[in-house]
C-alpha positions in Angstrom: 117.6 74.1 100.6 117.1 72.3 103.9 115.0 69.1 103.9 111.3 69.7 104.2 110.0 68.2 107.5 107.2 70.6 108.5 104.6 72.1 106.1 102.3 75.0 106.8 99.0 75.6 105.0 97.0 78.8 104.4 93.6 78.5 102.7 91.2 80.9 101.1 88.0 81.3 103.1 84.7 80.0 101.6 86.4 78.3 98.7 84.7 75.0 97.6 87.9 73.9 95.8 89.9 74.3 99.0 87.2 72.3 101.0 87.7 69.5 98.4 91.5 69.5 98.2 92.4 70.0 101.9 91.5 66.5 103.1 93.4 64.9 100.2 96.3 67.1 100.7 96.6 66.4 104.4 96.4 62.7 103.7 99.2 62.9 101.1 101.3 64.9 103.5 100.8 62.4 106.3 101.9 59.6 103.9 105.2 61.5 103.4 105.7 61.5 107.2 105.6 65.3 107.4 104.3 67.5 110.2 101.7 70.2 109.4 100.7 73.6 110.8 97.3 74.8 109.7 95.6 78.2 109.7 92.1 78.3 111.0 90.5 78.2 107.6 92.4 75.0 106.6 91.6 73.4 109.9 87.9 74.1 109.4 88.1 72.5 105.9 89.7 69.4 107.6 87.1 69.2 110.3 89.6 70.1 113.0 89.6 72.6 115.8 93.4 72.9 115.9 93.9 75.9 113.6 96.4 78.6 114.4 96.3 82.3 113.8 98.0 83.0 110.5 101.1 84.8 111.9 101.9 81.6 114.0 101.6 79.1 111.1 105.1 79.7 109.5 106.9 79.1 112.8 109.2 76.1 112.3 107.9 75.4 108.8 110.2 74.5 105.9 107.5 75.1 103.3 104.2 76.9 103.3 101.4 75.9 100.9 98.9 78.7 100.0 95.6 77.5 98.6 93.7 80.4 97.0 94.5 83.3 94.7 96.8 86.3 94.8 94.9 87.8 97.7 95.5 84.7 99.9 99.1 84.8 98.9 99.4 88.5 99.9 98.0 87.7 103.3 100.4 84.8 103.7 103.3 87.0 102.6 102.6 89.4 105.5 102.2 86.5 107.9 105.6 85.1 107.0 107.0 88.1 108.8 110.5 88.2 107.3 111.1 84.4 107.7 112.8 82.9 104.6 110.2 80.2 104.2 109.3 79.3 100.6 105.7 79.9 99.7 104.1 77.2 97.5 101.2 79.1 95.8 98.3 77.1 94.3 95.7 78.8 92.2 92.1 77.7 93.0 90.8 79.5 89.9 90.5 83.0 88.6 93.2 85.5 87.6 96.3 85.0 89.6 99.7 86.3 88.5 101.5 85.0 91.6 99.7 81.7 92.2 100.9 80.0 89.0 100.7 76.4 90.2 97.3 74.7 89.3 95.4 72.1 91.3 96.2 69.6 88.6 100.0 70.2 89.2 99.7 70.3 93.0 101.0 66.8 94.0 103.5 66.6 91.2 105.1 69.9 92.1 105.1 69.0 95.8 107.0 65.8 95.0 109.6 68.0 93.1 109.8 70.3 96.2 110.4 67.4 98.5 113.3 66.3 96.2 114.7 69.8 96.3 114.1 70.4 92.6 111.8 73.3 92.9 112.6 76.7 91.4 112.5 79.7 93.7 111.7 83.3 92.7 112.6 86.1 95.2 110.3 89.1 95.4 111.4 92.1 97.4 108.8 93.7 99.7 108.0 97.4 100.2 108.4 99.0 103.7 105.8 101.6 104.3 105.7 104.0 107.2 103.2 106.7 108.2 104.9 109.7 109.7 102.8 112.2 111.7 104.2 115.3 113.3 107.7 113.8 113.0 106.8 110.5 114.6 106.2 107.1 112.9 102.7 106.1 113.9 102.3 103.0 111.7 104.5 100.6 109.8 103.6 98.0 107.1 105.3 95.5 104.8 103.7 95.2 101.3 104.4 92.7 98.5 102.4 94.5 95.8 101.7 98.1 96.7 100.9 101.0 98.9 97.8 102.9 97.7 96.6 106.4 98.8 93.0 106.9 97.7 90.2 109.3 98.3 87.6 108.2 100.9 84.1 107.3 99.7 82.7 110.8 100.0 85.7 112.8 99.0 86.3 114.3 95.5 89.9 114.4 94.2 92.7 114.6 96.7 95.9 116.6 96.7 99.2 114.7 97.2 102.8 115.7 96.9 105.4 113.1 95.7 109.1 113.2 96.4 111.9 110.8 95.5 114.9 111.1 97.9 115.2 114.9 98.1 113.8 115.6 94.7 110.2 116.9 94.3 108.4 114.9 91.6 105.1 116.8 91.4 101.8 117.7 93.1 99.0 115.3 92.1 95.3 116.2 92.1 93.8 112.8 91.5 91.6 110.0 92.9 94.8 108.6 94.4 98.4 107.4 93.9 99.8 103.9 93.8 103.4 103.0 94.8 104.0 99.6 93.4 106.8 97.1 93.5 107.8 95.2 90.3 105.6 92.3 91.7 102.7 94.7 92.1 103.0 96.1 88.6 100.6 93.5 87.4 98.0 94.3 90.1 96.2 97.6 90.8 98.9 99.6 89.0 98.3 97.7 85.8 94.5 98.5 86.0 95.3 102.2 86.5 97.4 102.2 83.3 100.8 101.5 84.8 103.6 99.5 83.0 104.4 95.8 83.5 107.8 95.5 85.2 109.8 92.3 85.0 110.0 90.8 88.5 113.8 91.0 88.8 113.9 94.8 87.9 114.8 96.7 91.1 112.3 99.5 90.7 109.1 101.1 92.1 106.4 102.6 89.9 104.3 105.6 90.9 101.0 105.4 89.1 98.4 108.1 89.6 94.7 107.1 89.7 92.5 109.2 87.4 94.7 112.3 87.6 93.2 115.7 86.9 96.2 116.5 84.7 96.1 114.1 81.8 99.9 114.6 81.4 100.5 113.0 84.8 101.9 109.6 83.7 103.3 106.6 85.7 106.9 107.1 86.7 109.5 104.3 87.3 112.3 105.0 89.9 115.1 102.8 91.3 114.1 100.9 94.4 117.2 102.5 96.1 115.2 105.7 96.3 113.0 106.7 99.3 109.5 107.7 98.1 107.7 110.3 100.3 104.1 111.1 99.7 102.7 114.1 101.6 98.9 114.1 102.1 97.4 117.5 101.4 93.8 116.4 101.8 91.8 117.1 105.0 91.6 114.6 107.9 90.0 111.3 106.8 89.6 112.3 103.2 92.4 110.0 102.1 93.1 106.4 103.0 96.2 104.3 102.9 95.8 100.7 101.8 98.5 98.0 101.9 98.1 95.2 99.3 94.4 96.0 99.1 93.9 94.3 102.5 94.9 96.4 105.5 95.4 100.1 106.1 94.0 103.2 107.8 92.7 106.7 107.3 95.2 109.6 106.9 95.3 113.0 108.5 96.2 116.2 106.8 100.0 116.6 106.6 100.7 112.8 107.1 103.8 111.6 105.2 103.8 108.1 103.7 107.4 107.0 103.4 108.1 104.0 101.1 111.4 102.2 100.8 112.7 98.8 99.8 112.4 96.3 102.6 115.1 94.1 104.0 112.6 91.2 103.6 111.9 89.2 100.4 109.3 86.6 99.7 110.5 83.3 98.3 108.0 81.9 95.8 108.1 78.4 94.4 107.6 78.7 90.7 106.5 75.8 88.3 109.4 74.9 86.0 107.2 75.1 82.9 106.0 78.7 83.5 108.2 81.7 83.0 107.1 85.2 83.5 106.0 85.9 80.0 104.2 82.5 79.9 102.2 83.7 82.8 101.4 87.0 81.1 100.3 85.3 77.9 98.1 83.0 79.8 96.6 85.5 82.2 96.3 88.4 79.8 95.3 86.3 76.8 98.2 87.6 74.7 98.7 86.2 71.3 100.6 82.9 70.8 103.1 82.4 68.0 
């Protein structure tokens, strides 16, 4: 790992814990003779007017600190834009599978990072494309999932799913989730999908409230190209990326999902392995 000289910071909006920790964090970073690049929320907490749009924050950074929860991290992951900059995720409270570093550990773990002793976990992203009448009309990168759901007034929607050239099935459901291994502990888990170990190179297709109770989640290799055909009418279905961005779909739109060339590099606390996080977050039994 190269030496850390410039640190970027993303912060969750309207978070009292972030408002408290940002001034202390910036003071600590200045004591280490490091440069900072702040997003607009972080600058606001610091009483500055020098905040940058999120996509500009990672430019030239050797480390990006994310203060918030998994939602803030997902936003930061898209802002990284393919740069191999380690993300240092700090949980400000609540359920966070990806933000495993606590506020109490913040400065101790930062010292480890500055010494080059931090552990990095690589998480592959999902490349999502909307194809309409043979043309790509939108492209996204997702860390967790691509979700096709019914609009607020629609009933169940009809979707066709294919893996490479193989037809999987026609779903009549409230929607369908295409999740990465990272996203297996997000919406897919709530919809009854399996937990996938982060290093497993796989996608999971999880139907949401399917009409056929025999429709179950399906795990496929990430080398496959997943193609979902929207058979609902215009604007009756909606594509959402990581629960944060997306757009309405038209009849006949094809949502093509494949493994991305990009990966997110997450700083992981040395004491917390994947199953430790599951036991803590899901309240699984201890020995």
